[in-house]
N, CA, C and O atoms as a GROMACS GRO file, in nm:
protein
  492
    1MET      N    1   3.124  -5.184   3.335
    1MET     CA    2   3.179  -5.145   3.462
    1MET      C    3   3.161  -4.995   3.480
    1MET      O    4   3.188  -4.918   3.388
    2ARG      N    5   3.117  -4.953   3.596
    2ARG     CA    6   3.096  -4.812   3.626
    2ARG      C    7   3.219  -4.754   3.692
    2ARG      O    8   3.288  -4.822   3.768
    3TYR      N    9   3.246  -4.629   3.664
    3TYR     CA   10   3.361  -4.559   3.720
    3TYR      C   11   3.310  -4.446   3.806
    3TYR      O   12   3.292  -4.334   3.758
    4ALA      N   13   3.287  -4.474   3.933
    4ALA     CA   14   3.227  -4.377   4.024
    4ALA      C   15   3.312  -4.252   4.038
    4ALA      O   16   3.258  -4.144   4.059
    5ARG      N   17   3.440  -4.264   4.027
    5ARG     CA   18   3.529  -4.149   4.043
    5ARG      C   19   3.574  -4.089   3.910
    5ARG      O   20   3.654  -3.996   3.908
    6GLY      N   21   3.523  -4.140   3.801
    6GLY     CA   22   3.557  -4.086   3.670
    6GLY      C   23   3.693  -4.130   3.620
    6GLY      O   24   3.745  -4.071   3.525
    7VAL      N   25   3.751  -4.232   3.678
    7VAL     CA   26   3.883  -4.279   3.637
    7VAL      C   27   3.869  -4.374   3.518
    7VAL      O   28   3.782  -4.461   3.517
    8ARG      N   29   3.954  -4.354   3.418
    8ARG     CA   30   3.959  -4.442   3.302
    8ARG      C   31   4.102  -4.489   3.283
    8ARG      O   32   4.196  -4.414   3.308
    9LEU      N   33   4.119  -4.612   3.238
    9LEU     CA   34   4.252  -4.667   3.216
    9LEU      C   35   4.290  -4.657   3.069
    9LEU      O   36   4.208  -4.681   2.980
   10ALA      N   37   4.416  -4.621   3.046
   10ALA     CA   38   4.471  -4.618   2.911
   10ALA      C   39   4.597  -4.703   2.910
   10ALA      O   40   4.676  -4.700   3.005
   11LEU      N   41   4.617  -4.778   2.802
   11LEU     CA   42   4.742  -4.852   2.784
   11LEU      C   43   4.834  -4.764   2.701
   11LEU      O   44   4.812  -4.744   2.582
   12ASP      N   45   4.937  -4.713   2.765
   12ASP     CA   46   5.032  -4.622   2.701
   12ASP      C   47   5.137  -4.701   2.622
   12ASP      O   48   5.168  -4.815   2.657
   13ASP      N   49   5.190  -4.640   2.516
   13ASP     CA   50   5.293  -4.701   2.432
   13ASP      C   51   5.248  -4.836   2.376
   13ASP      O   52   5.327  -4.930   2.366
   14PHE      N   53   5.120  -4.843   2.340
   14PHE     CA   54   5.064  -4.968   2.288
   14PHE      C   55   5.138  -5.011   2.162
   14PHE      O   56   5.166  -4.929   2.074
   15GLY      N   57   5.168  -5.139   2.156
   15GLY     CA   58   5.238  -5.193   2.040
   15GLY      C   59   5.388  -5.200   2.058
   15GLY      O   60   5.457  -5.256   1.974
   16ALA      N   61   5.439  -5.146   2.166
   16ALA     CA   62   5.583  -5.147   2.191
   16ALA      C   63   5.614  -5.235   2.312
   16ALA      O   64   5.528  -5.256   2.399
   17GLY      N   65   5.733  -5.286   2.316
   17GLY     CA   66   5.777  -5.361   2.433
   17GLY      C   67   5.702  -5.491   2.452
   17GLY      O   68   5.672  -5.562   2.356
   18TYR      N   69   5.672  -5.521   2.577
   18TYR     CA   70   5.613  -5.650   2.612
   18TYR      C   71   5.463  -5.644   2.637
   18TYR      O   72   5.406  -5.739   2.691
   19LEU      N   73   5.400  -5.536   2.600
   19LEU     CA   74   5.256  -5.523   2.624
   19LEU      C   75   5.180  -5.631   2.550
   19LEU      O   76   5.201  -5.652   2.430
   20SER      N   77   5.095  -5.698   2.620
   20SER     CA   78   5.019  -5.809   2.563
   20SER      C   79   4.872  -5.771   2.548
   20SER      O   80   4.819  -5.695   2.629
   21LEU      N   81   4.809  -5.824   2.446
   21LEU     CA   82   4.666  -5.800   2.429
   21LEU      C   83   4.585  -5.861   2.542
   21LEU      O   84   4.470  -5.824   2.562
   22SER      N   85   4.644  -5.954   2.615
   22SER     CA   86   4.570  -6.014   2.726
   22SER      C   87   4.536  -5.910   2.832
   22SER      O   88   4.440  -5.928   2.908
   23TYR      N   89   4.612  -5.801   2.839
   23TYR     CA   90   4.578  -5.694   2.932
   23TYR      C   91   4.440  -5.638   2.902
   23TYR      O   92   4.368  -5.597   2.993
   24ARG      N   93   4.403  -5.636   2.775
   24ARG     CA   94   4.272  -5.583   2.737
   24ARG      C   95   4.159  -5.664   2.797
   24ARG      O   96   4.054  -5.610   2.832
   25THR      N   97   4.179  -5.794   2.810
   25THR     CA   98   4.074  -5.877   2.866
   25THR      C   99   4.078  -5.880   3.019
   25THR      O  100   3.978  -5.915   3.082
   26GLN      N  101   4.190  -5.842   3.077
   26GLN     CA  102   4.206  -5.847   3.223
   26GLN      C  103   4.174  -5.713   3.289
   26GLN      O  104   4.135  -5.711   3.406
   27LEU      N  105   4.190  -5.605   3.218
   27LEU     CA  106   4.170  -5.472   3.275
   27LEU      C  107   4.061  -5.397   3.198
   27LEU      O  108   4.043  -5.420   3.078
   28PRO      N  109   3.986  -5.309   3.265
   28PRO     CA  110   3.882  -5.232   3.197
   28PRO      C  111   3.941  -5.111   3.121
   28PRO      O  112   3.913  -4.996   3.155
   29VAL      N  113   4.020  -5.140   3.020
   29VAL     CA  114   4.091  -5.036   2.944
   29VAL      C  115   3.994  -4.961   2.855
   29VAL      O  116   3.908  -5.022   2.790
   30LYS      N  117   4.007  -4.828   2.850
   30LYS     CA  118   3.921  -4.744   2.767
   30LYS      C  119   3.996  -4.674   2.654
   30LYS      O  120   3.934  -4.613   2.567
   31LYS      N  121   4.131  -4.684   2.655
   31LYS     CA  122   4.208  -4.615   2.553
   31LYS      C  123   4.339  -4.688   2.528
   31LYS      O  124   4.406  -4.734   2.620
   32PHE      N  125   4.374  -4.699   2.398
   32PHE     CA  126   4.507  -4.743   2.357
   32PHE      C  127   4.581  -4.619   2.309
   32PHE      O  128   4.529  -4.543   2.228
   33LYS      N  129   4.701  -4.600   2.358
   33LYS     CA  130   4.787  -4.493   2.308
   33LYS      C  131   4.898  -4.560   2.228
   33LYS      O  132   4.989  -4.621   2.285
   34ILE      N  133   4.890  -4.549   2.096
   34ILE     CA  134   4.983  -4.616   2.006
   34ILE      C  135   5.119  -4.548   2.015
   34ILE      O  136   5.130  -4.426   2.005
   35ASP      N  137   5.222  -4.628   2.032
   35ASP     CA  138   5.358  -4.579   2.051
   35ASP      C  139   5.405  -4.495   1.932
   35ASP      O  140   5.374  -4.524   1.816
   36HIS      N  141   5.480  -4.392   1.963
   36HIS     CA  142   5.530  -4.297   1.862
   36HIS      C  143   5.624  -4.362   1.761
   36HIS      O  144   5.643  -4.308   1.652
   37ALA      N  145   5.684  -4.476   1.794
   37ALA     CA  146   5.776  -4.541   1.701
   37ALA      C  147   5.708  -4.575   1.569
   37ALA      O  148   5.771  -4.570   1.463
   38PHE      N  149   5.580  -4.609   1.573
   38PHE     CA  150   5.508  -4.642   1.450
   38PHE      C  151   5.484  -4.517   1.365
   38PHE      O  152   5.488  -4.524   1.243
   39VAL      N  153   5.459  -4.405   1.430
   39VAL     CA  154   5.433  -4.279   1.358
   39VAL      C  155   5.563  -4.226   1.297
   39VAL      O  156   5.565  -4.179   1.184
   40ARG      N  157   5.670  -4.232   1.374
   40ARG     CA  158   5.800  -4.180   1.329
   40ARG      C  159   5.841  -4.244   1.196
   40ARG      O  160   5.905  -4.178   1.114
   41ASN      N  161   5.807  -4.369   1.176
   41ASN     CA  162   5.851  -4.442   1.056
   41ASN      C  163   5.743  -4.458   0.949
   41ASN      O  164   5.759  -4.538   0.857
   42LEU      N  165   5.634  -4.382   0.959
   42LEU     CA  166   5.524  -4.397   0.863
   42LEU      C  167   5.568  -4.381   0.719
   42LEU      O  168   5.528  -4.459   0.633
   43SER      N  169   5.651  -4.281   0.690
   43SER     CA  170   5.685  -4.255   0.552
   43SER      C  171   5.787  -4.353   0.496
   43SER      O  172   5.793  -4.373   0.375
   44SER      N  173   5.868  -4.415   0.581
   44SER     CA  174   5.972  -4.505   0.531
   44SER      C  175   5.938  -4.653   0.545
   44SER      O  176   6.000  -4.737   0.480
   45ARG      N  177   5.841  -4.685   0.628
   45ARG     CA  178   5.806  -4.825   0.650
   45ARG      C  179   5.654  -4.842   0.646
   45ARG      O  180   5.584  -4.809   0.742
   46ARG      N  181   5.605  -4.893   0.535
   46ARG     CA  182   5.460  -4.908   0.514
   46ARG      C  183   5.395  -4.998   0.617
   46ARG      O  184   5.277  -4.982   0.649
   47GLU      N  185   5.470  -5.094   0.671
   47GLU     CA  186   5.412  -5.185   0.769
   47GLU      C  187   5.370  -5.113   0.897
   47GLU      O  188   5.286  -5.163   0.972
   48CYS      N  189   5.429  -4.997   0.924
   48CYS     CA  190   5.391  -4.921   1.043
   48CYS      C  191   5.244  -4.878   1.035
   48CYS      O  192   5.171  -4.886   1.133
   49LEU      N  193   5.202  -4.832   0.918
   49LEU     CA  194   5.062  -4.795   0.900
   49LEU      C  195   4.973  -4.918   0.913
   49LEU      O  196   4.862  -4.909   0.966
   50GLY      N  197   5.020  -5.032   0.865
   50GLY     CA  198   4.945  -5.156   0.880
   50GLY      C  199   4.924  -5.194   1.025
   50GLY      O  200   4.816  -5.240   1.063
   51VAL      N  201   5.026  -5.175   1.108
   51VAL     CA  202   5.014  -5.205   1.251
   51VAL      C  203   4.914  -5.109   1.316
   51VAL      O  204   4.830  -5.151   1.396
   52ILE      N  205   4.922  -4.982   1.281
   52ILE     CA  206   4.829  -4.883   1.336
   52ILE      C  207   4.686  -4.918   1.296
   52ILE      O  208   4.595  -4.911   1.379
   53LYS      N  209   4.665  -4.954   1.171
   53LYS     CA  210   4.531  -4.994   1.125
   53LYS      C  211   4.480  -5.113   1.204
   53LYS      O  212   4.364  -5.116   1.245
   54ALA      N  213   4.566  -5.213   1.225
   54ALA     CA  214   4.525  -5.334   1.298
   54ALA      C  215   4.487  -5.301   1.442
   54ALA      O  216   4.386  -5.350   1.493
   55ILE      N  217   4.567  -5.219   1.507
   55ILE     CA  218   4.536  -5.180   1.645
   55ILE      C  219   4.402  -5.106   1.649
   55ILE      O  220   4.322  -5.129   1.739
   56ALA      N  221   4.379  -5.019   1.552
   56ALA     CA  222   4.254  -4.943   1.547
   56ALA      C  223   4.134  -5.036   1.528
   56ALA      O  224   4.030  -5.014   1.590
   57VAL      N  225   4.147  -5.138   1.444
   57VAL     CA  226   4.038  -5.232   1.423
   57VAL      C  227   4.008  -5.308   1.552
   57VAL      O  228   3.892  -5.324   1.589
   58ILE      N  229   4.111  -5.354   1.619
   58ILE     CA  230   4.092  -5.425   1.747
   58ILE      C  231   4.023  -5.332   1.847
   58ILE      O  232   3.928  -5.372   1.914
   59ALA      N  233   4.071  -5.210   1.855
   59ALA     CA  234   4.015  -5.114   1.951
   59ALA      C  235   3.869  -5.085   1.920
   59ALA      O  236   3.786  -5.088   2.011
   60ARG      N  237   3.836  -5.057   1.795
   60ARG     CA  238   3.699  -5.026   1.758
   60ARG      C  239   3.605  -5.141   1.793
   60ARG      O  240   3.493  -5.120   1.841
   61GLY      N  241   3.652  -5.263   1.767
   61GLY     CA  242   3.571  -5.381   1.796
   61GLY      C  243   3.543  -5.399   1.944
   61GLY      O  244   3.449  -5.469   1.982
   62ARG      N  245   3.624  -5.337   2.028
   62ARG     CA  246   3.608  -5.349   2.172
   62ARG      C  247   3.560  -5.220   2.237
   62ARG      O  248   3.552  -5.212   2.359
   63GLY      N  249   3.528  -5.118   2.157
   63GLY     CA  250   3.480  -4.992   2.212
   63GLY      C  251   3.588  -4.911   2.282
   63GLY      O  252   3.561  -4.840   2.379
   64ILE      N  253   3.710  -4.921   2.232
   64ILE     CA  254   3.824  -4.853   2.294
   64ILE      C  255   3.866  -4.736   2.206
   64ILE      O  256   3.876  -4.750   2.084
   65ASP      N  257   3.892  -4.620   2.267
   65ASP     CA  258   3.944  -4.505   2.195
   65ASP      C  259   4.090  -4.528   2.158
   65ASP      O  260   4.161  -4.601   2.227
   66VAL      N  261   4.134  -4.465   2.050
   66VAL     CA  262   4.272  -4.478   2.005
   66VAL      C  263   4.335  -4.339   1.994
   66VAL      O  264   4.284  -4.251   1.926
   67THR      N  265   4.448  -4.323   2.064
   67THR     CA  266   4.529  -4.202   2.053
   67THR      C  267   4.663  -4.243   1.994
   67THR      O  268   4.720  -4.344   2.035
   68VAL      N  269   4.711  -4.168   1.900
   68VAL     CA  270   4.842  -4.196   1.840
   68VAL      C  271   4.939  -4.089   1.888
   68VAL      O  272   4.909  -3.970   1.885
   69GLU      N  273   5.055  -4.134   1.933
   69GLU     CA  274   5.156  -4.044   1.990
   69GLU      C  275   5.261  -4.007   1.886
   69GLU      O  276   5.289  -4.085   1.794
   70GLY      N  277   5.319  -3.891   1.901
   70GLY     CA  278   5.434  -3.853   1.820
   70GLY      C  279   5.403  -3.793   1.685
   70GLY      O  280   5.488  -3.798   1.596
   71VAL      N  281   5.286  -3.736   1.667
   71VAL     CA  282   5.250  -3.676   1.538
   71VAL      C  283   5.323  -3.542   1.526
   71VAL      O  284   5.302  -3.451   1.607
   72GLU      N  285   5.409  -3.531   1.425
   72GLU     CA  286   5.491  -3.412   1.409
   72GLU      C  287   5.469  -3.339   1.277
   72GLU      O  288   5.507  -3.223   1.264
   73THR      N  289   5.409  -3.406   1.179
   73THR     CA  290   5.391  -3.344   1.048
   73THR      C  291   5.245  -3.352   1.005
   73THR      O  292   5.170  -3.437   1.051
   74THR      N  293   5.207  -3.262   0.916
   74THR     CA  294   5.070  -3.265   0.864
   74THR      C  295   5.048  -3.392   0.781
   74THR      O  296   4.936  -3.443   0.776
   75GLN      N  297   5.151  -3.443   0.716
   75GLN     CA  298   5.139  -3.567   0.640
   75GLN      C  299   5.103  -3.683   0.733
   75GLN      O  300   5.015  -3.763   0.702
   76GLN      N  301   5.171  -3.693   0.846
   76GLN     CA  302   5.138  -3.798   0.944
   76GLN      C  303   4.994  -3.781   0.994
   76GLN      O  304   4.919  -3.878   1.002
   77ALA      N  305   4.958  -3.659   1.026
   77ALA     CA  306   4.823  -3.633   1.078
   77ALA      C  307   4.718  -3.674   0.976
   77ALA      O  308   4.615  -3.731   1.012
   78GLU      N  309   4.742  -3.645   0.850
   78GLU     CA  310   4.644  -3.679   0.746
   78GLU      C  311   4.632  -3.830   0.729
   78GLU      O  312   4.521  -3.881   0.712
   79LEU      N  313   4.743  -3.902   0.732
   79LEU     CA  314   4.739  -4.047   0.721
   79LEU      C  315   4.662  -4.112   0.836
   79LEU      O  316   4.600  -4.217   0.819
   80LEU      N  317   4.667  -4.050   0.952
   80LEU     CA  318   4.610  -4.109   1.073
   80LEU      C  319   4.471  -4.056   1.107
   80LEU      O  320   4.403  -4.111   1.194
   81ARG      N  321   4.429  -3.952   1.040
   81ARG     CA  322   4.305  -3.881   1.075
   81ARG      C  323   4.184  -3.972   1.085
   81ARG      O  324   4.108  -3.960   1.181
   82ARG      N  325   4.164  -4.060   0.991
   82ARG     CA  326   4.044  -4.146   0.991
   82ARG      C  327   4.062  -4.274   1.072
   82ARG      O  328   3.966  -4.347   1.096
   83ARG      N  329   4.184  -4.300   1.114
   83ARG     CA  330   4.211  -4.426   1.184
   83ARG      C  331   4.214  -4.412   1.336
   83ARG      O  332   4.193  -4.510   1.408
   84CYS      N  333   4.241  -4.292   1.385
   84CYS     CA  334   4.259  -4.271   1.528
   84CYS      C  335   4.163  -4.162   1.577
   84CYS      O  336   4.126  -4.072   1.503
   85ASP      N  337   4.125  -4.174   1.704
   85ASP     CA  338   4.033  -4.076   1.762
   85ASP      C  339   4.102  -3.944   1.793
   85ASP      O  340   4.046  -3.836   1.771
   86THR      N  341   4.224  -3.952   1.844
   86THR     CA  342   4.299  -3.833   1.879
   86THR      C  343   4.447  -3.853   1.847
   86THR      O  344   4.496  -3.965   1.832
   87ALA      N  345   4.516  -3.740   1.837
   87ALA     CA  346   4.660  -3.743   1.814
   87ALA      C  347   4.726  -3.651   1.914
   87ALA      O  348   4.668  -3.553   1.961
   88GLN      N  349   4.849  -3.684   1.946
   88GLN     CA  350   4.927  -3.594   2.029
   88GLN      C  351   5.068  -3.589   1.971
   88GLN      O  352   5.116  -3.686   1.912
   89GLY      N  353   5.132  -3.477   1.989
   89GLY     CA  354   5.268  -3.462   1.938
   89GLY      C  355   5.299  -3.316   1.912
   89GLY      O  356   5.216  -3.228   1.934
   90PHE      N  357   5.419  -3.292   1.865
   90PHE     CA  358   5.466  -3.156   1.846
   90PHE      C  359   5.389  -3.081   1.737
   90PHE      O  360   5.392  -2.958   1.734
   91LEU      N  361   5.321  -3.152   1.647
   91LEU     CA  362   5.236  -3.082   1.550
   91LEU      C  363   5.127  -3.006   1.622
   91LEU      O  364   5.092  -2.894   1.584
   92CYS      N  365   5.073  -3.067   1.728
   92CYS     CA  366   4.968  -3.003   1.807
   92CYS      C  367   5.028  -2.898   1.899
   92CYS      O  368   4.981  -2.784   1.904
   93SER      N  369   5.131  -2.935   1.972
   93SER     CA  370   5.197  -2.843   2.064
   93SER      C  371   5.316  -2.913   2.128
   93SER      O  372   5.308  -3.030   2.162
   94PRO      N  373   5.426  -2.842   2.144
   94PRO     CA  374   5.535  -2.899   2.223
   94PRO      C  375   5.492  -2.902   2.370
   94PRO      O  376   5.392  -2.841   2.408
   95ALA      N  377   5.568  -2.972   2.451
   95ALA     CA  378   5.538  -2.977   2.594
   95ALA      C  379   5.538  -2.835   2.651
   95ALA      O  380   5.620  -2.751   2.613
   96ARG      N  381   5.446  -2.811   2.743
   96ARG     CA  382   5.430  -2.679   2.804
   96ARG      C  383   5.428  -2.690   2.955
   96ARG      O  384   5.388  -2.793   3.009
   97PRO      N  385   5.471  -2.584   3.025
   97PRO     CA  386   5.458  -2.584   3.171
   97PRO      C  387   5.311  -2.577   3.211
   97PRO      O  388   5.228  -2.524   3.137
   98SER      N  389   5.279  -2.629   3.328
   98SER     CA  390   5.140  -2.636   3.373
   98SER      C  391   5.073  -2.499   3.379
   98SER      O  392   4.952  -2.489   3.359
   99ARG      N  393   5.149  -2.395   3.406
   99ARG     CA  394   5.089  -2.261   3.417
   99ARG      C  395   5.034  -2.211   3.283
   99ARG      O  396   4.956  -2.115   3.280
  100GLU      N  397   5.072  -2.274   3.171
  100GLU     CA  398   5.025  -2.232   3.039
  100GLU      C  399   4.905  -2.312   2.990
  100GLU      O  400   4.846  -2.278   2.886
  101VAL      N  401   4.867  -2.416   3.061
  101VAL     CA  402   4.763  -2.506   3.012
  101VAL      C  403   4.628  -2.434   2.995
  101VAL      O  404   4.560  -2.457   2.895
  102GLY      N  405   4.590  -2.350   3.090
  102GLY     CA  406   4.462  -2.279   3.080
  102GLY      C  407   4.450  -2.200   2.951
  102GLY      O  408   4.348  -2.206   2.883
  103ALA      N  409   4.554  -2.125   2.917
  103ALA     CA  410   4.553  -2.045   2.795
  103ALA      C  411   4.549  -2.134   2.670
  103ALA      O  412   4.483  -2.100   2.572
  104LEU      N  413   4.618  -2.248   2.675
  104LEU     CA  414   4.615  -2.340   2.561
  104LEU      C  415   4.474  -2.394   2.538
  104LEU      O  416   4.427  -2.404   2.424
  105ILE      N  417   4.407  -2.429   2.646
  105ILE     CA  418   4.270  -2.481   2.634
  105ILE      C  419   4.178  -2.376   2.576
  105ILE      O  420   4.091  -2.408   2.495
  106GLU      N  421   4.194  -2.253   2.616
  106GLU     CA  422   4.111  -2.145   2.562
  106GLU      C  423   4.132  -2.125   2.412
  106GLU      O  424   4.041  -2.082   2.342
  107ARG      N  425   4.251  -2.157   2.362
  107ARG     CA  426   4.282  -2.138   2.220
  107ARG      C  427   4.238  -2.256   2.133
  107ARG      O  428   4.247  -2.247   2.010
  108ILE      N  429   4.191  -2.363   2.191
  108ILE     CA  430   4.156  -2.482   2.113
  108ILE      C  431   4.053  -2.453   2.003
  108ILE      O  432   4.076  -2.493   1.889
  109PRO      N  433   3.942  -2.384   2.031
  109PRO     CA  434   3.845  -2.360   1.922
  109PRO      C  435   3.908  -2.288   1.802
  109PRO      O  436   3.879  -2.323   1.688
  110HIS      N  437   3.993  -2.189   1.827
  110HIS     CA  438   4.060  -2.118   1.717
  110HIS      C  439   4.155  -2.211   1.643
  110HIS      O  440   4.160  -2.208   1.520
  111ALA      N  441   4.229  -2.293   1.715
  111ALA     CA  442   4.324  -2.385   1.652
  111ALA      C  443   4.252  -2.488   1.565
  111ALA      O  444   4.301  -2.523   1.458
  112VAL      N  445   4.138  -2.535   1.610
  112VAL     CA  446   4.061  -2.632   1.532
  112VAL      C  447   4.012  -2.568   1.403
  112VAL      O  448   4.019  -2.630   1.297
  113THR      N  449   3.962  -2.447   1.412
  113THR     CA  450   3.917  -2.375   1.292
  113THR      C  451   4.031  -2.358   1.193
  113THR      O  452   4.013  -2.382   1.074
  114GLU      N  453   4.147  -2.318   1.241
  114GLU     CA  454   4.263  -2.300   1.153
  114GLU      C  455   4.307  -2.432   1.091
  114GLU      O  456   4.342  -2.436   0.973
  115ALA      N  457   4.305  -2.539   1.168
  115ALA     CA  458   4.345  -2.670   1.116
  115ALA      C  459   4.249  -2.716   1.007
  115ALA      O  460   4.291  -2.774   0.906
  116ARG      N  461   4.121  -2.690   1.026
  116ARG     CA  462   4.022  -2.728   0.924
  116ARG      C  463   4.045  -2.648   0.796
  116ARG      O  464   4.036  -2.703   0.686
  117ARG      N  465   4.073  -2.521   0.810
  117ARG     CA  466   4.102  -2.438   0.691
  117ARG      C  467   4.224  -2.492   0.617
  117ARG      O  468   4.224  -2.503   0.494
  118ALA      N  469   4.328  -2.526   0.692
  118ALA     CA  470   4.450  -2.578   0.630
  118ALA      C  471   4.422  -2.712   0.559
  118ALA      O  472   4.474  -2.737   0.451
  119ALA      N  473   4.340  -2.796   0.621
  119ALA     CA  474   4.307  -2.924   0.560
  119ALA      C  475   4.229  -2.905   0.430
  119ALA      O  476   4.250  -2.978   0.333
  120ARG      N  477   4.138  -2.807   0.429
  120ARG     CA  478   4.063  -2.780   0.305
  120ARG      C  479   4.155  -2.729   0.195
  120ARG      O  480   4.136  -2.762   0.078
  121ARG      N  481   4.255  -2.648   0.232
  121ARG     CA  482   4.349  -2.598   0.132
  121ARG      C  483   4.433  -2.712   0.074
  121ARG      O  484   4.468  -2.710  -0.044
  122MET      N  485   4.464  -2.814   0.157
  122MET     CA  486   4.544  -2.927   0.111
  122MET      C  487   4.465  -3.021   0.022
  122MET      O  488   4.523  -3.093  -0.060
  123ALA      N  489   4.334  -3.021   0.038
  123ALA     CA  490   4.249  -3.116  -0.038
  123ALA      C  491   4.232  -3.079  -0.181
  123ALA      O  492   4.164  -3.149  -0.256
   0.00000   0.00000   0.00000
């Protein structure tokens, strides 16, 4: 399916509530955003990582990107790094007013370099 206006659909809070996988077959979804509840409990409930892995396998098989919500610690980020395409959460940045977005985008290359250095130090 072509998107003439550049619009892409994402299923937010995937894995929570009443969201059904049947939506994937009915809608041209391009991204699953995994609910933060699974990330919040990663260290205390091993099955949460299992659910995230399963969602990622389903998504990969269908050509869908995976974003995980609620990443707050480097431990969470490391556990999810190879399983998800992107992460969002307070580890990356707390919520910001729209007037600050331009400056945040300009700092991304520096932040990525610093994160890679930190990851190498942890390895």
